[in-house]
BAKOL-165496 format. One record per residue (C-alpha): residue number from 0; x negated, y, z. Coordinates in nm, 4 decimals. Layout:
N
 num        X        Y        Z
 NUM        X        Y        Z
...
//
This chain:
325
 num        X        Y        Z
   0 -17.7561   4.0086   8.2732
   1 -17.5383   4.2897   8.3943
   2 -17.2233   4.1098   8.2773
   3 -17.3228   3.7857   8.4484
   4 -17.3789   3.9661   8.7724
   5 -17.0383   4.1238   8.7506
   6 -16.8809   3.7895   8.6693
   7 -17.0399   3.6214   8.9685
   8 -16.9215   3.8921   9.2029
   9 -16.5693   3.8702   9.0682
  10 -16.5619   3.4964   9.1233
  11 -16.6828   3.5272   9.4760
  12 -16.4192   3.7885   9.5488
  13 -16.1491   3.5658   9.4012
  14 -16.2527   3.2758   9.6215
  15 -16.2400   3.5015   9.9219
  16 -15.8904   3.6154   9.8359
  17 -15.7698   3.2606   9.7844
  18 -15.9079   3.1569  10.1218
  19 -15.7389   3.4489  10.2869
  20 -15.3980   3.3402  10.1647
  21 -15.4173   3.0021  10.3340
  22 -15.1830   2.9128  10.6231
  23 -15.3091   3.0266  10.9649
  24 -15.3044   2.7911  11.2612
  25 -15.0914   2.9279  11.5497
  26 -15.2853   3.0121  11.8649
  27 -15.2152   2.7730  12.1514
  28 -14.9843   2.9094  12.4210
  29 -15.1689   3.0322  12.7298
  30 -15.0678   2.9117  13.0779
  31 -14.8597   3.1701  13.2618
  32 -14.9608   3.3420  13.5841
  33 -14.6770   3.5078  13.7767
  34 -14.7624   3.8532  13.9133
  35 -14.5464   4.0140  14.1797
  36 -14.5189   4.3921  14.1995
  37 -14.2678   4.6566  14.2935
  38 -14.1587   4.9469  14.0741
  39 -14.3995   5.2404  14.0930
  40 -14.4126   5.4589  13.7794
  41 -14.6318   5.5134  13.5877
  42 -14.8170   5.2014  13.7066
  43 -14.5291   4.9525  13.6957
  44 -14.1741   5.0229  13.5801
  45 -13.9051   4.8836  13.3521
  46 -13.8686   5.0067  12.9951
  47 -13.5369   5.0647  12.8131
  48 -13.5101   4.6895  12.7499
  49 -13.5595   4.6043  13.1158
  50 -13.9116   4.4645  13.0594
  51 -14.2027   4.5514  13.2933
  52 -14.4433   4.8053  13.1484
  53 -14.6901   5.0651  13.2693
  54 -15.0605   5.1136  13.3337
  55 -15.0957   4.8168  13.5686
  56 -14.9054   4.5881  13.3330
  57 -15.1392   4.6719  13.0447
  58 -15.4530   4.6269  13.2582
  59 -15.3332   4.2961  13.4042
  60 -15.2205   4.1616  13.0674
  61 -15.5604   4.2218  12.9092
  62 -15.7590   4.1062  13.2135
  63 -15.5734   3.7756  13.2403
  64 -15.5829   3.7253  12.8620
  65 -15.9615   3.7331  12.8806
  66 -15.9450   3.4695  13.1556
  67 -15.7145   3.2496  12.9497
  68 -15.3763   3.3312  13.1070
  69 -15.0584   3.5019  13.0020
  70 -14.9582   3.7624  13.2607
  71 -14.5892   3.7605  13.3547
  72 -14.4740   4.0425  13.5840
  73 -14.1774   4.0025  13.8167
  74 -14.0287   4.2669  14.0452
  75 -14.0409   4.1749  14.4156
  76 -13.9455   4.3140  14.7546
  77 -14.2847   4.4495  14.8612
  78 -14.2222   4.3669  15.2268
  79 -14.1953   3.9984  15.1291
  80 -14.5153   3.9872  14.9202
  81 -14.7151   3.7636  15.1559
  82 -14.4256   3.5209  15.1989
  83 -14.3795   3.4957  14.8218
  84 -14.7488   3.4211  14.7669
  85 -14.7605   3.1640  15.0478
  86 -14.4517   2.9864  14.9112
  87 -14.5938   2.9736  14.5580
  88 -14.3022   3.1680  14.4101
  89 -14.5591   3.4113  14.2709
  90 -14.9280   3.3507  14.2022
  91 -15.0618   3.6909  14.3018
  92 -14.9607   4.0479  14.3804
  93 -15.0684   4.3619  14.1993
  94 -15.0822   4.7255  14.3036
  95 -15.2105   4.7438  14.6644
  96 -15.3468   5.0885  14.7397
  97 -15.5782   4.9834  15.0218
  98 -15.7503   4.6713  15.1546
  99 -15.7937   4.8299  15.4987
 100 -15.6546   4.6077  15.7739
 101 -15.5753   4.3279  15.5267
 102 -15.9235   4.2146  15.4278
 103 -15.8611   3.8570  15.5420
 104 -15.4917   3.8266  15.4545
 105 -15.5588   3.7768  15.0825
 106 -15.8343   3.6876  14.8396
 107 -15.9035   4.0222  14.6754
 108 -16.0173   4.0853  14.3193
 109 -16.1622   4.4221  14.4185
 110 -16.0527   4.7789  14.3316
 111 -15.9891   4.8524  13.9635
 112 -15.9091   5.2225  14.0006
 113 -15.9872   5.5103  14.2359
 114 -15.6934   5.7357  14.3149
 115 -15.7164   6.0825  14.4639
 116 -15.4407   6.3137  14.5765
 117 -15.4993   6.6884  14.5636
 118 -15.2872   6.9466  14.7448
 119 -15.3351   7.3103  14.6472
 120 -15.3211   7.5786  14.9176
 121 -15.4092   7.9480  14.9082
 122 -15.7657   8.0610  14.9646
 123 -15.7086   8.1572  15.3274
 124 -15.5563   7.8244  15.4375
 125 -15.6606   7.4644  15.4900
 126 -15.4953   7.1343  15.5853
 127 -15.6101   6.9476  15.8947
 128 -15.5538   6.5703  15.8741
 129 -15.5801   6.3573  16.1894
 130 -15.5644   5.9775  16.2074
 131 -15.4726   5.8433  16.5516
 132 -15.5932   5.5146  16.6974
 133 -15.2597   5.3467  16.6123
 134 -15.3178   5.4316  16.2414
 135 -15.0585   5.7102  16.2352
 136 -15.1642   6.0050  16.0195
 137 -15.0651   6.3614  16.1068
 138 -15.1396   6.6777  15.9121
 139 -15.0790   7.0486  15.9476
 140 -15.1294   7.3511  15.7246
 141 -15.3429   7.6068  15.9091
 142 -15.4295   7.9671  15.8394
 143 -15.7952   8.0610  15.8765
 144 -15.8582   8.3529  16.1110
 145 -16.1437   8.4783  15.8944
 146 -16.2101   8.4513  15.5191
 147 -16.3941   8.1311  15.4250
 148 -16.5442   7.9765  15.1175
 149 -16.4268   7.6430  14.9770
 150 -16.7819   7.5050  15.0067
 151 -16.7495   7.5245  15.3863
 152 -16.4743   7.2646  15.4124
 153 -16.6774   6.9501  15.3269
 154 -16.9412   7.0558  15.5810
 155 -16.6802   7.1243  15.8475
 156 -16.5110   6.7930  15.7706
 157 -16.8439   6.6120  15.8160
 158 -16.9016   6.7928  16.1459
 159 -16.5567   6.6976  16.2744
 160 -16.5892   6.3328  16.1688
 161 -16.9342   6.3095  16.3259
 162 -16.8636   6.4667  16.6668
 163 -16.4889   6.4468  16.7276
 164 -16.3786   6.0918  16.6398
 165 -16.3108   5.8203  16.8965
 166 -16.3066   6.0678  17.1868
 167 -16.0478   6.1989  17.4315
 168 -15.9088   6.5534  17.4417
 169 -16.1386   6.6367  17.7341
 170 -16.4420   6.5072  17.5463
 171 -16.3451   6.7120  17.2417
 172 -16.3387   7.0297  17.4494
 173 -16.6785   6.9524  17.5988
 174 -16.8246   6.8827  17.2532
 175 -16.6744   7.2049  17.1168
 176 -16.8383   7.4077  17.3930
 177 -17.1699   7.2379  17.3275
 178 -17.1506   7.3195  16.9566
 179 -17.0457   7.6804  17.0150
 180 -17.4088   7.7871  17.0431
 181 -17.5096   7.6002  16.7262
 182 -17.2459   7.7151  16.4756
 183 -17.1348   8.0541  16.3506
 184 -16.8331   8.2317  16.4958
 185 -16.6371   8.1620  16.1759
 186 -16.7037   7.7889  16.2021
 187 -16.6221   7.7861  16.5721
 188 -16.2803   7.9398  16.5150
 189 -16.1884   7.6728  16.2610
 190 -16.3243   7.3913  16.4788
 191 -16.1247   7.5282  16.7699
 192 -15.8040   7.5333  16.5627
 193 -15.8477   7.1725  16.4497
 194 -15.9462   7.0355  16.7909
 195 -15.6524   7.2123  16.9577
 196 -15.4194   7.0457  16.7071
 197 -15.5844   6.7051  16.7569
 198 -15.5673   6.7476  17.1337
 199 -15.1951   6.8212  17.1192
 200 -15.1423   6.5009  16.9202
 201 -15.3382   6.2995  17.1760
 202 -15.1352   6.4540  17.4553
 203 -14.8152   6.3667  17.2733
 204 -14.9220   6.0069  17.2114
 205 -15.0267   5.9627  17.5765
 206 -14.6641   6.0080  17.6790
 207 -14.5588   5.6814  17.5154
 208 -14.3738   5.4495  17.7498
 209 -14.3787   5.0721  17.7580
 210 -14.0871   4.8855  17.9149
 211 -14.1068   4.5210  18.0117
 212 -13.8469   4.2859  18.1491
 213 -13.8190   3.9168  18.2214
 214 -14.1818   3.8839  18.3339
 215 -14.0741   3.6657  18.6255
 216 -13.9249   3.4180  18.3767
 217 -14.2786   3.3275  18.2689
 218 -14.3281   3.1497  18.6017
 219 -14.0727   2.8891  18.4955
 220 -14.3085   2.7537  18.2301
 221 -14.5579   2.4857  18.3393
 222 -14.8428   2.6753  18.1700
 223 -14.8116   2.9542  18.4262
 224 -14.7765   2.7496  18.7444
 225 -15.1474   2.7986  18.8011
 226 -15.1551   3.0819  19.0566
 227 -15.4653   3.2506  18.9132
 228 -15.3359   3.2481  18.5552
 229 -14.9958   3.3703  18.6626
 230 -15.1500   3.6471  18.8735
 231 -15.3662   3.7758  18.5857
 232 -15.0756   3.7748  18.3418
 233 -14.8276   3.9361  18.5795
 234 -15.0821   4.2031  18.6769
 235 -15.1392   4.2802  18.3104
 236 -14.7657   4.3104  18.2408
 237 -14.7293   4.5558  18.5303
 238 -15.0526   4.7572  18.5322
 239 -15.1889   4.7310  18.1769
 240 -14.8829   4.6864  17.9578
 241 -14.9932   4.9866  17.7474
 242 -15.2705   4.7582  17.6173
 243 -15.0288   4.5143  17.4537
 244 -15.1349   4.4544  17.0902
 245 -15.0023   4.6585  16.7990
 246 -14.9490   4.5199  16.4451
 247 -15.2517   4.5991  16.2294
 248 -15.2265   4.8336  15.9324
 249 -14.8813   4.8519  15.7762
 250 -14.7797   4.5047  15.8978
 251 -14.4245   4.4839  16.0273
 252 -14.4996   4.1878  16.2498
 253 -14.7984   4.0206  16.4075
 254 -14.8341   3.6882  16.5882
 255 -15.1329   3.6377  16.8189
 256 -15.1830   3.2898  16.9595
 257 -15.3970   3.2275  17.2670
 258 -15.7617   3.3260  17.2050
 259 -15.6580   3.5542  16.9196
 260 -15.5552   3.8049  17.1881
 261 -15.8285   4.0505  17.2791
 262 -15.7284   4.0951  17.6437
 263 -15.8427   3.8082  17.8679
 264 -15.5127   3.8087  18.0566
 265 -15.3305   3.7070  17.7361
 266 -15.5682   3.4363  17.6125
 267 -15.3496   3.1605  17.7605
 268 -15.0366   3.3116  17.6052
 269 -14.8928   3.4066  17.2690
 270 -14.7645   3.7481  17.1694
 271 -14.5201   3.8234  16.8875
 272 -14.4869   4.1939  16.8060
 273 -14.2530   4.3627  16.5547
 274 -14.2420   4.7325  16.4664
 275 -13.9447   4.9498  16.3776
 276 -13.9144   5.2992  16.2323
 277 -13.8104   5.5826  16.4609
 278 -13.8464   5.8606  16.2057
 279 -14.0851   6.1547  16.1749
 280 -14.3660   5.9099  16.0876
 281 -14.3322   5.7383  16.4255
 282 -14.2614   5.3774  16.5064
 283 -14.1659   5.1712  16.8073
 284 -14.2595   4.8181  16.9012
 285 -14.0665   4.5255  17.0392
 286 -14.2300   4.2005  17.1359
 287 -14.2256   3.8729  17.3230
 288 -14.4939   3.7243  17.5479
 289 -14.4719   3.3525  17.6172
 290 -14.6495   3.0168  17.6168
 291 -14.8499   2.9100  17.3117
 292 -14.5971   2.6344  17.2400
 293 -14.3113   2.8796  17.1763
 294 -14.0913   2.8347  16.8695
 295 -14.2626   3.0976  16.6536
 296 -14.0181   3.0756  16.3638
 297 -13.7162   3.1367  16.5864
 298 -13.8822   3.4140  16.7869
 299 -14.0115   3.5892  16.4752
 300 -13.6706   3.5716  16.3072
 301 -13.4911   3.7218  16.6076
 302 -13.7503   3.9962  16.6539
 303 -13.7377   4.0791  16.2846
 304 -13.3591   4.1148  16.2990
 305 -13.3801   4.3233  16.6159
 306 -13.6480   4.5527  16.4711
 307 -13.4491   4.5993  16.1494
 308 -13.1402   4.6845  16.3525
 309 -13.3316   4.9467  16.5503
 310 -13.4726   5.0990  16.2307
 311 -13.1232   5.1260  16.0853
 312 -12.9899   5.2711  16.4092
 313 -13.2558   5.5432  16.4236
 314 -13.1947   5.6087  16.0550
 315 -12.8233   5.6458  16.1313
 316 -12.7379   5.3609  15.8997
 317 -12.4992   5.0752  15.9513
 318 -12.6365   4.7867  16.1551
 319 -12.6926   4.4645  15.9564
 320 -12.4574   4.1765  16.0056
 321 -12.5630   3.9176  16.2588
 322 -12.6547   3.6061  16.0623
 323 -12.7907   3.4071  16.3569
 324 -12.6013   3.1007  16.4671
//
């Protein structure tokens, strides 16, 4: 009986080996999905053969394989990402660090990684980070007047974010005085340092100047021959021009048509705004206010060229060639 058992097992093994040597059917080719991304090692970069590789490439390749697609990465100009998606040249983009301000510009797949940046300073120092209402971020390394423990910083940060956001410099001072009786002297000194810095930034930003010209030309358009509408718009351009819209997030340009404008004086008009880099983490704005029937493509193209020229000028680079006809 022992020999028969061994014989049966050997036969079964032989059949298995014979089956394994048969010709395999090739897997069907998966449909391609074109992914646009810029170069950002170690997430996306080109290897020695010039092929995209990196952490994001590996994650995307496996994720799309499970959905039945073959991921194909292509390097793009990041500033043109939305245009490339809208035109169908690429199917999606990969590698955005934040959804903030762009929640409705794209259909998001959700975050796939959480990134943190850590800056080491000595035990007697801390970094104050302030975000202004125009989304500019400023920071400064500060020296603590008295020794402090690292555990204090999260509590101080919570106190600052709770009582000192969305307020003016005067309101910050009043809040600081009110809290002076509730916190220790050590905490008060740090709060005073941070609020003084934030107040100086607010004072600096309040000195921004807005220049307008050609407002009288609006009266030539039939949309503004209504005296009341013209009066509201002209008053806004003279008295409230600091309230002109600003491109959201990191957008270089924004077009607001009629009711999309927040200010009532602009709801019968359209506004096209473009930003340009001044340097030192600052930017300027240039824009056009006109009737809702304006030629948006032409206006946007001219503003984009003008903004790019200003950025190059402030960067002390050569101005781009004029390609307009």
